[in-house]
N, C-alpha and C positions, 0 to 999 in steps of 0.2 A: 504494500500500500504506500502511496505517495501523498504527502501532506504539504500544502503551501500555506505559509503564514505571512500575511501582510502585517506590518507593525511589529515584526519580530524583535526589533531593537528596543521597544518600549517595555514598560513594567509588566503588563499582562502578557504580551507576546513572548518575552523572554522566559517567563515562568511557565507558560503553556508549552513552549518548546522543551523546556527541562522536564516537565511532566510527561510529555509524549515519549521522550527518549528514555526516561526511567521506567515507565510502565508499559511501553510498547516498543521494545528495541528493534523489532522487525520493520518498523515504519521508517521510510526515508523522509527526512524533514528538510524542506526547502524554505528559505526565508527571503522575502522580497525586501531589498534595501535600496535606498537612494544613494547616490555617490557621496553625499555629505552626511550620511547617517552616522550618529554616534554609536559606537559598538561596545561600550563598557558593560552593558547588561548581558551581552552574549559572548564576550571574549572567551569565557571558559567552555563554550559550546562549539566554537568555530571548527574544531577538528571532528565534530560529530554531525554537523549539518552542512548543507550546501547553500551558500548565499548567491542569490541571483540579483543582478543590478537592473533596476528599472524604476518607473515612476507611474503611479496610478493616473496621473494627468496625461500620460503619453500612451495612447492605445496601441501604437505600433510596437513599443517595447513590451507592453503587456502580452500582445499576441505572440511575439517571439518567445517570451518566457513560458507562456502557457503551452505553446506548441512543443517545447522541449520537456518541460516538467510533466505535463499531462496528469495533473493532480486528481486523486480520488476524493480528496477533501480539501476545502479551502476554509481557513479560519481568517476572516477579514477583520483585523483589529486596527488597521492603519486609519488614522484620522487626526485632524487638528482638534484636540479635545480641551484645550485650555480656554475657558470661557472669556477671560479678559482679552485674549488675542482675537477671539471670534468677534468681539465688538470693535476692536481696533482695525481688524483686517477682514471684514465680512466677505468680500469677493474671493479672497484667497481661501478662506475657510470653506465657502461654498464650493469652490473649485476642487479642493482636496476631498471634502466629505461627500458631496453629491455627485459631481462630475466624475470624480475618481471611481466611485462605486458603479456608476453607469458604465464607464469604460471597462471595468472588470467584467460586468455582466455581458456587455456587447462582445468583448473579446472571446469570452467563453462560448457564446452563441455562434459567433462567426466561425469558430474552429470546430463546432459540433461536439464540444465536450459536455459532459454531464456530471460534474463533481457535486458532492454534497457541500453546501455552503453554510457556514455559521457566521452570522454578523453580530459583532459586539455592539452594545449600546452603553449608555451611561444614565445615571439618575439625573444628570445635568440637563437631559432632554426635556424633563418635566418642569424644570425651574423650581422655585420655592413652592413647596406644598405644605399647607397647614394640616394639622391633625384632623380637623373636621372635613377635609377633602379626601381622606383616605377611606376606602380604596380609590385610587385614581381611575377615572373613567377615560377610556381611549377615544371618546367622541369629542 
């Protein structure tokens, strides 16, 4: 089985990679990184994983990567998730989070792949929620 992790250099991505390697040693783990990605969270894993360089905002690089990796699973964790940055740079945040995800889906469809995809989210998506608003309604 082959797994592709976007956001592998982040907190959740690096821990997920570690978990997969420790509990499913038969799985090949590929991590999507940008050329400027900080790697301190995965330096101890680099001899156990395959890093592939690309960018969610670049569908051409995504297609090349997906054509080679042919993942059975994709854990999509990459995002601009820092709320203050989202307010300062809304267009860039939208480009990374929305267009990047659309590019990933379109590349998968164009290549005729059918991986299982897990998309991570955050409580920040709901904003400030008061106790009397729980449970949160999705409408």
